[in-house]
C-alpha positions as CSV (number, residue, x, y, z in Angstrom):
1,M,115.2,83.6,108.2
2,T,117.2,86.0,110.4
3,R,119.6,84.8,113.1
4,H,117.1,86.0,115.8
5,G,114.5,83.7,114.3
6,K,116.9,80.7,114.5
7,N,118.3,81.5,117.9
8,C,116.0,83.5,120.2
9,T,118.9,84.2,122.6
10,A,120.8,86.1,120.0
11,G,119.2,89.4,121.0
12,A,116.9,90.9,123.7
13,V,114.6,92.6,121.2
14,Y,112.9,91.2,118.1
15,T,113.4,94.2,115.9
16,Y,111.0,95.5,113.2
17,H,113.6,94.8,110.5
18,E,113.9,91.1,111.6
19,K,110.1,90.7,111.9
20,K,109.6,92.1,108.4
21,K,112.4,90.0,106.9
22,D,110.9,86.8,108.5
23,T,107.4,87.7,107.3
24,E,108.6,88.0,103.7
25,A,110.6,84.8,103.9
26,S,107.7,82.8,105.4
27,G,105.2,83.8,102.6
28,Y,102.2,84.5,104.8
29,G,100.9,87.3,106.9
30,T,99.9,90.9,106.2
31,K,102.4,92.9,104.1
32,K,102.2,96.7,104.2
33,T,104.0,99.0,101.8
34,R,104.3,102.8,101.7
35,L,103.5,104.1,98.3
36,G,105.6,106.7,96.6
37,R,104.6,109.9,94.8
38,D,104.6,108.1,91.5
39,S,101.4,106.2,92.6
40,I,99.5,109.5,93.2
41,K,97.4,111.4,90.7
42,D,98.4,115.1,90.5
43,F,95.9,117.5,92.0
44,D,95.5,119.3,88.6
45,C,94.7,116.1,86.6
46,C,91.3,115.0,85.4
47,N,89.7,112.2,87.4
48,L,88.6,110.5,84.2
49,T,91.6,110.9,81.8
50,L,94.3,111.2,84.6
51,Q,95.9,113.8,82.4
52,T,96.6,117.5,83.2
53,C,93.5,119.5,82.6
54,K,93.6,122.1,79.9
55,D,90.1,123.4,80.4
56,P,89.4,122.3,84.0
57,V,86.0,122.3,85.7
58,I,85.1,121.2,89.2
59,T,81.9,119.7,90.8
60,P,80.3,120.9,94.0
61,D,82.0,118.0,95.8
62,G,85.5,119.1,94.7
63,F,86.3,116.6,91.9
64,L,88.3,118.0,89.0
65,Y,87.6,117.1,85.4
66,E,88.6,118.1,81.9
67,R,85.5,119.8,80.4
68,E,85.4,117.7,77.3
69,A,85.9,114.4,79.2
70,I,83.1,115.0,81.7
71,L,80.7,116.3,79.1
72,E,81.3,113.2,76.9
73,Y,80.8,111.0,80.0
74,M,77.5,112.7,80.9
75,L,76.3,112.3,77.3
76,K,77.1,108.6,77.2
77,Q,75.4,108.1,80.6
78,K,72.3,109.9,79.3
79,R,72.1,107.6,76.3
80,E,72.5,104.6,78.6
81,L,69.7,105.8,80.9
82,A,67.5,106.3,77.9
83,R,68.1,102.8,76.7
84,Q,67.4,101.4,80.2
85,M,64.2,103.4,80.4
86,K,63.0,102.1,77.1
87,A,63.7,98.5,78.2
88,Y,61.8,99.2,81.5
89,E,58.8,100.6,79.6
90,E,58.7,97.5,77.4
91,Y,58.9,95.3,80.5
92,L,55.9,97.2,82.0
93,T,53.9,96.7,78.8
94,K,54.6,92.9,79.0
95,Q,53.7,92.8,82.7
96,K,50.4,94.6,82.0
97,K,49.5,92.2,79.2
98,K,50.4,89.3,81.4
99,E,48.1,90.5,84.2
100,E,45.3,90.9,81.7
101,N,45.8,87.4,80.5
102,D,45.9,86.1,84.1
103,S,42.6,87.9,84.9
104,M,41.0,86.5,81.7
105,E,42.2,83.0,82.6
106,K,40.6,83.2,86.0
107,E,37.3,84.2,84.5
108,L,37.5,81.4,82.0
109,K,38.2,78.9,84.8
110,K,35.1,80.1,86.7
111,I,33.0,79.6,83.6
112,E,34.5,76.2,83.0
113,S,33.8,75.2,86.6
114,F,30.2,76.4,86.3
115,V,29.6,74.6,83.0
116,S,31.2,71.4,84.3
117,N,29.0,71.4,87.5
118,E,25.9,72.0,85.5
119,S,26.6,69.2,83.0
120,R,27.2,66.8,85.9
121,I,23.9,67.7,87.5
122,V,22.0,67.2,84.2
123,S,23.8,63.9,83.5
124,T,23.2,62.5,87.0
125,S,19.5,63.3,86.9
126,H,19.2,61.8,83.4
127,H,20.7,58.5,84.5
128,L,18.7,58.4,87.7
129,N,15.5,58.9,85.9
130,K,16.3,56.4,83.1
131,N,18.4,53.6,84.7
132,G,17.8,54.2,88.4
133,S,21.6,54.5,89.0
134,N,23.9,57.4,89.7
135,K,26.3,57.4,86.7
136,S,28.1,60.5,85.4
137,N,28.6,61.2,81.8
138,S,32.1,60.3,80.7
139,N,32.0,63.0,78.1
140,A,31.6,65.8,80.7
141,A,33.8,68.8,80.2
142,N,37.2,68.6,81.9
143,P,37.6,71.6,84.3
144,N,41.3,71.5,83.7
145,S,41.1,72.2,80.0
146,C,41.2,75.6,78.4
147,F,40.5,75.6,74.7
148,W,39.2,79.1,74.1
149,I,42.6,80.9,74.1
150,P,45.7,78.7,73.1
151,E,48.3,81.1,74.5
152,I,46.6,81.0,77.9
153,S,46.5,77.2,78.1
154,S,50.2,76.9,77.3
155,K,52.4,77.2,80.4
156,K,55.4,79.6,80.4
157,S,58.5,77.7,81.3
158,I,60.7,80.8,81.7
159,S,59.7,83.6,84.1
160,E,60.6,87.1,83.1
161,T,63.2,88.8,85.1
162,H,62.0,91.6,87.4
163,L,63.4,94.9,86.3
164,K,63.8,97.9,88.5
165,K,63.1,101.5,87.4
166,P,66.4,103.0,86.2
167,A,67.8,106.2,87.6
168,Q,66.7,109.4,85.9
169,Q,69.7,111.6,86.7
170,V,73.3,111.5,85.5
171,T,75.7,111.0,88.4
172,C,79.3,112.0,89.1
173,P,81.7,109.2,88.3
174,M,83.6,109.8,91.6
175,S,81.0,110.9,94.2
176,K,78.0,109.0,92.6
177,K,75.8,112.0,93.3
178,P,73.5,113.6,90.8
179,L,75.3,116.0,88.5
180,K,74.1,118.5,85.9
181,I,76.0,120.6,83.4
182,K,75.1,123.8,85.2
183,N,76.7,122.4,88.4
184,L,80.2,122.4,86.7
185,I,82.3,125.3,87.8
186,D,85.2,126.8,85.8
187,V,88.5,126.6,87.5
188,H,91.4,129.1,87.0
189,F,94.8,128.0,88.1
190,T,97.5,130.7,88.6
191,P,100.7,129.8,86.9
192,A,103.7,129.7,89.2
193,N,106.5,132.3,89.1
194,K,109.4,130.7,87.1
195,E,111.9,133.4,87.9
196,D,113.4,131.5,90.8
197,K,116.6,130.0,89.4
198,S,117.4,128.0,92.6
199,V,114.7,125.5,91.8
200,S,115.2,123.1,88.9
201,N,112.6,122.8,86.1
202,S,111.8,119.2,87.0
203,H,110.8,120.2,90.6
204,A,109.4,123.6,89.9
205,P,105.7,123.9,90.8
206,K,103.3,124.5,87.9
207,Y,100.7,126.6,89.9
208,M,100.6,128.8,92.9
209,C,98.0,130.3,95.2
210,A,96.3,133.3,93.6
211,L,96.5,135.3,96.9
212,T,99.8,134.4,98.6
213,N,101.8,133.0,95.6
214,D,102.5,129.9,97.6
215,A,103.3,126.8,95.5
216,L,100.5,124.3,95.0
217,S,101.1,120.6,95.3
218,N,99.3,117.4,96.3
219,S,100.3,118.0,99.9
220,T,98.8,121.5,99.9
221,P,95.0,121.6,100.8
222,C,93.4,124.0,98.3
223,V,89.9,125.4,97.7
224,V,88.1,126.9,94.7
225,L,86.0,130.0,95.1
226,R,82.8,129.4,93.1
227,P,82.1,133.0,91.8
228,S,85.6,133.6,90.4
229,G,86.9,130.0,90.0
230,Q,90.3,131.0,91.6
231,V,92.3,128.4,93.4
232,I,93.8,129.4,96.8
233,T,95.2,127.5,99.7
234,V,93.2,126.7,102.8
235,E,95.7,128.7,104.8
236,A,95.0,131.8,102.7
237,L,91.3,131.2,103.0
238,D,91.5,131.1,106.8
239,K,93.8,134.1,107.2
240,L,92.6,136.5,104.4
241,I,89.0,135.6,103.4
242,R,87.3,133.8,106.2
243,S,86.7,136.9,108.3
244,E,84.8,138.9,105.7
245,M,83.8,136.0,103.4
246,L,84.2,138.2,100.3
247,D,85.5,137.0,96.9
248,P,88.3,139.6,96.1
249,W,88.1,139.0,92.3
250,K,84.3,139.3,91.9
251,N,83.7,141.4,95.0
252,V,80.7,139.3,96.0
253,K,79.7,137.8,99.3
254,L,80.6,134.2,99.8
255,Q,78.5,131.4,101.3
256,E,80.0,128.2,102.7
257,S,78.8,126.3,99.6
258,D,80.8,128.7,97.5
259,V,84.1,127.5,99.0
260,I,84.8,124.1,97.4
261,L,87.6,121.9,98.8
262,L,89.7,120.6,95.9
263,Q,90.0,116.8,96.3
264,R,93.6,115.9,96.3
265,G,95.1,113.2,94.1
266,A,94.9,109.5,95.1
267,S,96.0,106.2,93.8
268,G,94.3,102.9,93.2
269,F,95.7,101.6,96.5
270,S,94.3,104.3,98.7
271,G,91.1,106.3,99.2
272,S,92.8,109.8,99.6
273,G,96.1,111.6,99.3
274,V,96.7,111.3,103.0
275,E,97.0,107.6,103.7
276,L,99.2,106.1,101.0
277,K,99.6,102.5,102.1
278,A,99.0,99.2,100.3
279,E,98.2,96.0,102.1
280,K,98.4,92.5,100.9
281,Y,96.9,89.5,102.7
282,A,98.5,86.1,102.2
283,P,97.2,82.8,103.5
284,S,98.4,81.9,107.0
285,M,99.0,78.2,106.1
286,T,99.1,75.9,103.2
287,I,97.5,72.4,103.1
288,S,99.1,70.0,100.7
């Protein structure tokens, strides 16, 4: 504990450093930590393999994947959906048979009830005519018995689990929206100019904007033009392309849907590359 925590007259202000130190020493409260760049996925890495893409493709929602990885994922998901659909069809067949058996059981109960009532009437009239007393035949049919179909008379102890119809479309692993192979767009990164000797190789950018030659990084918002697949910065888009909305590589008119914002890298502690903060909640008290 800090000196301020022991003696409140030691200072006029309870500083942030003292508060943070006391919180860590006490063992409870909310702890917030700013994450470093090592916790962030690079913007040119696949969202499945977390490795640099060699043959990158992008979805309409801006998520980057390695072509082989996303195609393998889609194939596995199709097989799983086919398996779930087969199980669902078997479930529907069992439910239909169960409904037929229930309908047959109701009809048999009606017949049993009719036969039982008729036998009671005949037995009562016979005893009244012969003995003068109203006695029912002890051998009358039991309305609760069902001896025509054994599987109907046996009670099912375990009820079948209700199954829902599985989805028919493959979804994106990140956005969870329907995804088709034809929706995947080829991406072409422009390699950075490595002639600048003032920048070390460890900090040199790998790619640059295809229009302005500005270095690309996780902190640089980028877009992909659908017709050409070229990657440019948002600044270049606003200054050079937004006015005419023309793809300079394919010379075709662009729609708003043709400009895809590249999702920046994120870590497991945050939802985007903007807020990189981890929080840990500890109990406020301990009861022994």
